N, C-alpha and C positions, 0 to 999 in steps of 0.2 A: 669337379665338385669341391666345395670347401667345408671343412669341419666348422661347427658352430662358433668355436673360439676365433678362428681366422676370419670368418664372415662377420663376426661382431666387430673386430678391430678394423676391418676394411670400411665398415659403414658407420663407425663411431656410435654404435648402439650396444647396450649391455646384453650379455648372455641371458640375464634374468628377463629382460624385455622380450627377447626373441622367444624364449620359452613361454612367456605369457601370451604373446601373439599366437603361438601355436596352440595353446590351450583353449583360447577363445575362438579359434578358427579364422583368425584374421590373416595370418601369414604363416603357412605351414612349410616345413622343410620339404625339399624335393624327394628326399630319401631318408629313411630311418633304418639303421642296422638292427635287425631283430635280435641278434645275439648280444650286442653291446648296448643298444639303445641310443647310440650316437646319432645325432642329427647332422644331415648334410644339406648344403644349399648350393645353388647354381647361379652363375652370372646371369642367366636368362631371367632370374627372379628380381634382379635389381630394379627394373622399371616399376614393378608393382610396389616394392619396398619404398622407393623414393616417392611414389605418389602418396603412400600412407604417411610418410614422414612430413611431406609438404602439407597435407591436410591437417595433420596434428599441429604443425607449427602455426597455422592460421586459426586455431581454436576449435577444430572439430573434435568431438569426443570419440572414443574408440567405437562406441555403438553407432554413432553417426557415420564414421569411416566405413564400418562393415556394410552399412546400408548403401553408402555412396559407391563403394567398390563394385557392388552388384548392379547399381542403377545408372551411374554416371556415364554419359556419352559425350562426345564432342558437342552435340547439339544442346544438351540440357545442363552442361557444366555451369553456364552463366546463371541459371536459376538457383543452383545450389549455392554459388558464391554470393548472389544477391541476398538470399535468405541469411547467410552468415554475416554479411555486411550489416544488415538491419539489426541482427542480434548483438553484434559488437558495438554498434552505435548506441543501442539502448543501455548496454553495460557502462559505456563511457558516460552517458547522461546520468545514470544512477550514481556512479562514482563521483562525478562532478557535483552532484547534489550533496553527497556526503561531505565532500571537501568544503563546499560552501557553508554547510552547517557547522563543521569544525571551526572554520574561520570566524563564523558569527559568535560561537561560544568563546573563542580565544579573545576576540575583541571586547566582549562584555566582561570577561574575567579581568583583562588588563585595565579596563576603564572603571569598573564598578566593584571589583573583587569577585570572589567565587560565589555566585548565587545561581543555583539551579532550581529556583522555586517554580519557574514557568518553563516546562519542557514541551516543545511542540512535537506532535506526532501526526503523521499522515495516515489516514484510514479511510475506508469505504463506508458510506452510510447506506443502510438497506432501504429497499422500497418497502413502504408500510401503508397500511390502511389506518387512518386516524379519525378520531372524533375531534373536530376542529371548531374553535370559536375565535372568529376574527373580530377585533374591536379596536377602538382608539381609547387608550387609557390616559387619564390626566397626569399620572405620575406612576412610579414603580410601586408605591404603596398599594395601588389598586389591585395588584396581584393577590394580596391576602384575601380579597373579597371574591375575585373571579374564580380562583382555583376551587374553593369549596362549592361554589355555585355549579360549576361544571361537574364536579365529582358527584353531587347529589343527583344531577340529571342522569348520569351514566349508571349510578346505582339503581335508580328508579327504572330505567330501561333494561336493567340486567345485562349491560354491555360487558363483555369479557376482555380484559386488558391482555395485550401481548406479553409473552414471557420470552426473554427477559424484558422487563418494563422499559419503555422508552417514552418519557414525557419531556416535551421540549417546547420552546417558544421560538417562533420565527419573527424576526424584526424586518418589516417591509419598507421602512423609511430609507434604507440604504446609507444612513448616517446616524451617529449618536445624537439622541435627543433626550432632554430631561422632562419635557412635558408634551402632551398631545401625541402620544407614541402609537404608531400603527403596528399592532401585534397580532399574531395568530397563535393561540395556545393549542397544542396538539398532544393527544394521548394515543399512542399506538394500540390498536385493538385487533382482535382475531378476525372480525368480519364487519360488514356494513350493518349499521343500525338504522333506526328511524330518525330522520331529520326533524329538528324543532326550529323554532324561529331563530334561536341563537346558536345551537349546536348542529353542525353539518358533518356528514361522513364523506370522506374523499380518499383517494389514493395519492400518495406523494412518491414521486419517482426517486430511485436511489441516486446517490452522489458517488461518482467514481473516486474522487479524491477530495478530502476535506482536511484542512489544517486544524488540529484540535489541541486545546490546552486546558488543563484542570485548574480550577480556582477553588481554594478552600477558604471559607469565611463568608461574611455577609455580602449581600448583593450590592451594597453601596460601594464595595471595593472592586467590583467586576471590571471597572475601567482599566485596572492594572493588567488584567489578563488580556483584554482586548488590545491594549497597547503593545504587549509582548508579541502576540500572534500577528498583528498587523505589521510590526517591524520585521518579523521573520519572513512574512510573505514578500515584502518589498525587497529584502536583502537576498532572497534566494531565487529571484527570477520568476515569481508566480504572479497571477492576477486573480482577483475575486470575480466569480462568475454567477453568484446568486446570493440571496439574503442570508445573513448569519443566523445561527441557531444557538440557543442555550438549552442544554440537556441537564435536567435536575436529577442528581443521583441521591444525595442526602439533603434534607431540608427540614422545614418546620414540622412536617408530618412524622419525622422519626428522630430528629435531633433538637433538643431544647436549646442548646448553646449555638448561637449564630456562627461562632468561630469554627464549628464542626460541620457546617453546611458545605457540600461538595457539588460543584457545578462544572460542566464541561462546555466550553465555548467551541462551536463547530462552524468553520467557514469554508464553503465550497470554493475550490480553486482549480486552476490549470496553469501549466507553464505558459509564459508569454510567448507569443508567436513572433 
């Protein structure tokens, strides 16, 4: 048998680590002197310790190792390693995405100076029930007429809006247009209401990943936000999988100054295959 200090030196592992493994029940000494409290280890324990260290080196957590030491057999070892391989690949993918974003910011800083006005964030969009009005508008000024019209109908029908509020427009053309624009105005609500000729109630599925960017100012300048997020999507290996949305956070209903209006552009995306 070896005292803990000698066993530590033999295996290039600290005494503190061996004591911790003992405390959590992962690797206990073969004998503990009741009088002195000294821990002793045996060479017969080396295969178990080496298995623990090997699993730790390839990324298993101590909790995972504890579980694995109880359950791993020659037959199922491949399953454990395959799960870990998938986990590591996902981490590499996430880190690669971060690196790509850093490179994008560096490039813009060097070319245009430090401008962080448009910061792209990836987020999940929830599944929602909406009051929906789909129509073709002649130009963007038509929104000033459509929104109040839809609001009056919802107030008349006593439709309850979802909290937090989620009011957005979906653009179905698939490209930027200045005239004859196919839009769907949506207001998230708590439950289905009565359909009218213009307003319909429907469920819109959630979006797993959307590239989102905030735009502060009048709608006439929204093209700048779209340009920033489109460039980011292209530079970071994503592709657009559905129609873009504009989510209205602050607008004419609560901000008199157009420069204070706040809109979030949301574009459903996925990594290119």
